[in-house]
LOVOLUM-889866 format. One record per atom (N, C-alpha, C): atom name; x, z, y. Coordinates in pm, whole numbers, plus 50000, padded with zeros to 5 digits. Layout:
BEGIN
 name     X     Z     Y
   CA     X     Z     Y
...
***
This chain:
BEGIN
 name     X     Z     Y
    N 22688 76885 57325
   CA 22732 76985 57295
    C 22767 77027 57155
    N 22901 77038 57101
   CA 22933 77009 56957
    C 22880 77161 56902
    N 22855 77166 56780
   CA 22824 77293 56699
    C 22901 77366 56673
    N 22902 77487 56693
   CA 23028 77600 56651
    C 23012 77631 56527
    N 23118 77630 56422
   CA 23127 77679 56303
    C 23114 77785 56292
    N 23014 77871 56250
   CA 22992 78014 56231
    C 23055 78080 56102
    N 23094 77987 56019
   CA 23129 78068 55884
    C 23257 78128 55909
    N 23346 78089 55993
   CA 23492 78177 56023
    C 23455 78311 56074
    N 23331 78327 56134
   CA 23293 78435 56205
    C 23254 78540 56135
    N 23209 78472 56002
   CA 23140 78599 55916
    C 23207 78690 55827
    N 23176 78799 55802
   CA 23268 78869 55710
    C 23284 78793 55577
    N 23406 78822 55491
   CA 23430 78763 55392
    C 23329 78736 55286
    N 23311 78850 55252
   CA 23177 78843 55153
    C 23075 78776 55141
    N 23024 78729 55294
   CA 22922 78652 55338
    C 22935 78498 55285
    N 23061 78454 55307
   CA 23120 78340 55247
    C 23091 78317 55105
    N 23115 78412 55025
   CA 23098 78393 54890
    C 22972 78379 54867
    N 22903 78449 54918
   CA 22716 78466 54876
    C 22677 78316 54950
    N 22726 78261 55043
   CA 22664 78148 55099
    C 22689 78050 54993
    N 22827 78042 54947
   CA 22889 77944 54847
    C 22825 77942 54728
    N 22801 78089 54680
   CA 22700 78097 54567
    C 22551 78031 54562
    N 22489 78044 54657
   CA 22367 77997 54709
    C 22379 77827 54699
    N 22483 77765 54792
   CA 22503 77622 54791
    C 22519 77594 54644
    N 22588 77647 54561
   CA 22644 77618 54427
    C 22505 77608 54340
    N 22429 77714 54345
   CA 22287 77738 54283
    C 22192 77604 54292
    N 22198 77551 54462
   CA 22109 77459 54495
    C 22174 77323 54418
    N 22275 77314 54424
   CA 22338 77197 54355
    C 22299 77198 54205
    N 22324 77307 54152
   CA 22275 77316 53988
    C 22148 77285 54007
    N 22034 77342 54056
   CA 21893 77319 54030
    C 21853 77165 54064
    N 21930 77127 54179
   CA 21898 77003 54215
    C 21926 76915 54096
    N 22049 76937 54043
   CA 22100 76829 53896
    C 21994 76851 53771
    N 21946 76972 53756
   CA 21865 77004 53658
    C 21717 76962 53669
    N 21681 76928 53822
   CA 21571 76876 53842
    C 21587 76720 53818
    N 21690 76650 53861
   CA 21700 76528 53871
    C 21724 76465 53736
    N 21800 76560 53638
   CA 21820 76511 53484
    C 21687 76529 53401
    N 21615 76643 53467
   CA 21487 76685 53379
    C 21528 76774 53262
    N 21627 76839 53305
   CA 21659 76955 53200
    C 21657 77089 53262
    N 21657 77187 53170
   CA 21653 77318 53178
    C 21776 77368 53285
    N 21750 77440 53386
   CA 21905 77496 53491
    C 21974 77534 53388
    N 21960 77649 53306
   CA 22049 77681 53216
    C 22147 77566 53145
    N 22084 77459 53094
   CA 22169 77389 53043
    C 22283 77321 53123
    N 22246 77317 53251
   CA 22340 77236 53358
    C 22444 77377 53392
    N 22405 77482 53378
   CA 22522 77572 53399
    C 22610 77602 53293
    N 22531 77594 53177
   CA 22648 77607 53052
    C 22715 77457 53029
    N 22676 77352 53061
   CA 22745 77228 53068
    C 22875 77220 53194
    N 22895 77312 53264
   CA 22980 77288 53383
    C 23139 77332 53324
    N 23210 77245 53361
   CA 23350 77262 53338
    C 23447 77402 53330
    N 23422 77407 53490
   CA 23460 77560 53544
    C 23325 77627 53518
    N 23318 77750 53490
   CA 23212 77864 53490
    C 23154 77869 53581
    N 23045 77846 53630
   CA 23006 77928 53757
    C 23003 78075 53770
    N 23010 78127 53910
   CA 23046 78282 53918
    C 22919 78329 53923
    N 22944 78459 53895
   CA 22825 78576 53824
    C 22683 78552 53960
    N 22714 78518 54087
   CA 22582 78521 54150
    C 22514 78400 54155
    N 22623 78286 54153
   CA 22537 78152 54121
    C 22459 78146 53994
    N 22503 78199 53885
   CA 22457 78198 53765
    C 22316 78264 53788
    N 22338 78401 53842
   CA 22215 78517 53837
    C 22113 78420 53901
    N 22151 78343 54040
   CA 22049 78278 54109
    C 21984 78157 54016
    N 22057 78106 53929
   CA 21979 77965 53887
    C 21924 78014 53765
    N 21968 78135 53674
   CA 21887 78171 53593
    C 21732 78260 53609
    N 21782 78332 53725
   CA 21658 78421 53804
    C 21550 78293 53834
    N 21568 78178 53897
   CA 21510 78115 53944
    C 21436 78032 53789
    N 21488 77991 53696
   CA 21453 77955 53568
    C 21342 78028 53543
    N 21368 78158 53533
   CA 21286 78255 53466
    C 21166 78272 53521
    N 21165 78255 53668
   CA 21066 78315 53724
    C 20987 78185 53804
    N 21034 78049 53732
   CA 20997 77955 53814
    C 20831 77906 53824
    N 20743 77941 53742
   CA 20603 77931 53746
    C 20566 78032 53831
    N 20620 78146 53875
   CA 20555 78240 53960
    C 20595 78185 54094
    N 20722 78125 54114
   CA 20791 78107 54239
    C 20710 77995 54261
    N 20695 77891 54216
   CA 20614 77771 54238
    C 20470 77783 54257
    N 20399 77869 54201
   CA 20246 77885 54239
    C 20271 77976 54395
    N 20368 78047 54424
   CA 20361 78144 54548
    C 20400 78031 54657
    N 20499 77957 54625
   CA 20541 77822 54725
    C 20419 77736 54771
    N 20355 77680 54647
   CA 20248 77579 54658
    C 20135 77651 54736
    N 20109 77783 54706
   CA 19989 77842 54798
    C 20030 77856 54915
    N 20153 77864 54965
   CA 20177 77894 55104
    C 20233 77786 55174
    N 20262 77670 55132
   CA 20295 77546 55183
    C 20192 77455 55234
    N 20122 77487 55358
   CA 20016 77434 55391
    C 20029 77261 55399
    N 19947 77194 55345
   CA 19946 77060 55341
    C 20049 76996 55279
    N 20100 77060 55186
   CA 20230 76997 55093
    C 20211 77068 54969
    N 20218 76967 54858
   CA 20217 77020 54736
    C 20359 77010 54733
    N 20403 77078 54582
   CA 20536 77074 54537
    C 20601 76966 54516
    N 20520 76883 54463
   CA 20576 76717 54439
    C 20586 76620 54541
    N 20536 76649 54619
   CA 20549 76593 54790
    C 20700 76636 54854
    N 20711 76754 54850
   CA 20833 76832 54891
    C 20967 76724 54848
    N 21077 76733 54952
   CA 21201 76668 54911
    C 21236 76790 54816
    N 21310 76769 54723
   CA 21374 76830 54619
    C 21466 76925 54674
    N 21554 76903 54787
   CA 21646 77014 54827
    C 21547 77111 54874
    N 21447 77073 54960
   CA 21340 77194 55008
    C 21284 77281 54888
    N 21252 77222 54815
   CA 21156 77286 54686
    C 21254 77381 54599
    N 21382 77334 54593
   CA 21480 77431 54549
    C 21537 77524 54647
    N 21557 77507 54756
   CA 21597 77639 54852
    C 21453 77689 54852
    N 21344 77664 54836
   CA 21245 77768 54863
    C 21261 77846 54746
    N 21267 77803 54615
   CA 21291 77895 54503
    C 21373 77966 54491
    N 21506 77933 54539
   CA 21628 78047 54544
    C 21585 78160 54622
    N 21532 78109 54758
   CA 21487 78216 54853
    C 21399 78316 54823
    N 21286 78245 54740
   CA 21172 78316 54694
    C 21221 78407 54582
    N 21288 78361 54499
   CA 21360 78456 54420
    C 21435 78588 54456
    N 21507 78526 54549
   CA 21573 78662 54633
    C 21472 78760 54688
    N 21372 78702 54748
   CA 21282 78789 54810
    C 21237 78860 54673
    N 21194 78812 54574
   CA 21103 78866 54454
    C 21212 78989 54416
    N 21326 78969 54385
   CA 21414 79007 54284
    C 21528 79067 54314
    N 21564 79077 54457
   CA 21678 79104 54519
    C 21638 79193 54663
    N 21575 79287 54628
   CA 21544 79399 54781
    C 21663 79435 54810
    N 21768 79427 54785
   CA 21901 79474 54870
    C 21950 79394 54977
    N 21904 79236 54950
   CA 21934 79148 55045
    C 21825 79155 55164
    N 21844 79183 55262
   CA 21766 79195 55382
    C 21683 79038 55382
    N 21563 79064 55435
   CA 21471 78920 55491
    C 21521 78840 55535
    N 21556 78892 55654
   CA 21640 78834 55753
    C 21769 78708 55693
    N 21836 78777 55636
   CA 21952 78702 55551
    C 21868 78586 55468
    N 21795 78636 55378
   CA 21725 78538 55286
    C 21684 78405 55383
    N 21602 78446 55459
   CA 21551 78318 55534
    C 21643 78245 55632
    N 21753 78300 55700
   CA 21867 78237 55730
    C 21952 78158 55644
    N 21964 78208 55529
   CA 22061 78121 55446
    C 21986 78016 55422
    N 21842 78016 55399
   CA 21760 77916 55316
    C 21747 77822 55441
    N 21740 77858 55534
   CA 21718 77781 55665
    C 21862 77665 55675
    N 21946 77776 55694
   CA 22091 77677 55679
    C 22104 77576 55596
    N 22113 77608 55451
   CA 22100 77518 55370
    C 22011 77403 55382
    N 21868 77403 55439
   CA 21803 77282 55430
    C 21855 77202 55559
    N 21915 77257 55644
   CA 21940 77189 55781
    C 22085 77135 55742
    N 22154 77169 55646
   CA 22312 77085 55614
    C 22243 76995 55534
    N 22125 77010 55432
   CA 22118 76918 55326
    C 22029 76808 55294
    N 21927 76873 55397
   CA 21803 76799 55366
    C 21755 76705 55506
    N 21613 76718 55544
   CA 21572 76619 55654
    C 21599 76722 55790
    N 21538 76654 55919
   CA 21573 76716 56028
    C 21460 76826 56039
    N 21327 76805 55977
   CA 21240 76903 55992
    C 21226 77027 55889
    N 21330 76998 55793
   CA 21330 77106 55692
    C 21333 77239 55722
    N 21417 77278 55816
   CA 21457 77405 55866
    C 21319 77467 55904
    N 21250 77396 55972
   CA 21130 77483 56035
    C 21017 77507 55922
    N 21017 77390 55848
   CA 20914 77378 55731
    C 20956 77499 55614
    N 21081 77506 55593
   CA 21104 77625 55498
    C 21097 77755 55560
    N 21141 77789 55676
   CA 21161 77898 55768
    C 20973 77953 55757
    N 20883 77846 55774
   CA 20743 77891 55796
    C 20704 77921 55667
    N 20732 77865 55537
   CA 20678 77891 55398
    C 20733 78039 55376
    N 20878 78050 55385
   CA 20919 78160 55341
    C 20864 78286 55439
    N 20831 78264 55553
   CA 20775 78364 55622
    C 20657 78408 55576
    N 20586 78323 55541
   CA 20431 78362 55472
    C 20462 78413 55335
    N 20571 78381 55253
   CA 20590 78455 55126
    C 20655 78588 55139
    N 20689 78625 55227
   CA 20758 78770 55278
    C 20692 78868 55228
    N 20522 78879 55270
   CA 20450 78980 55257
    C 20384 78990 55080
    N 20417 78878 55040
   CA 20342 78851 54904
    C 20464 78863 54809
    N 20605 78845 54810
   CA 20712 78841 54743
    C 20818 78990 54738
    N 20803 79017 54881
   CA 20884 79135 54906
    C 20819 79270 54910
    N 20795 79325 54819
   CA 20689 79463 54801
    C 20809 79568 54821
    N 20859 79623 54910
   CA 20911 79741 54933
    C 20886 79861 54950
***
């Protein structure tokens, strides 16, 4: 059975936020691959990144130690270094959103992260990311 494209059934603003998360992932991935600060990658873009993408990248960079510590503590049997880079950076983005964006519902944060890793990472990444994020909710989302 063919997968249905659900992007067209979402409200218009959702597509923009989904796209911003995807762009943030790409920029964080590039920064990690090059061994440079994410803010340097954002600054080097020919076309400036949109506001949400920039906020996500800078937020992850600013809180990287706290995010990585929380992720590492809740990724049972996995070290950060052992995780695929895409998974690690999706977890960072989602963890940052849980920590710093209380206006975004938990279900949206988890769903967006799972969809990103399903699209760009391994077959098992969706379950892995969902499990780690579910464990992080009570730690990072203090409502």
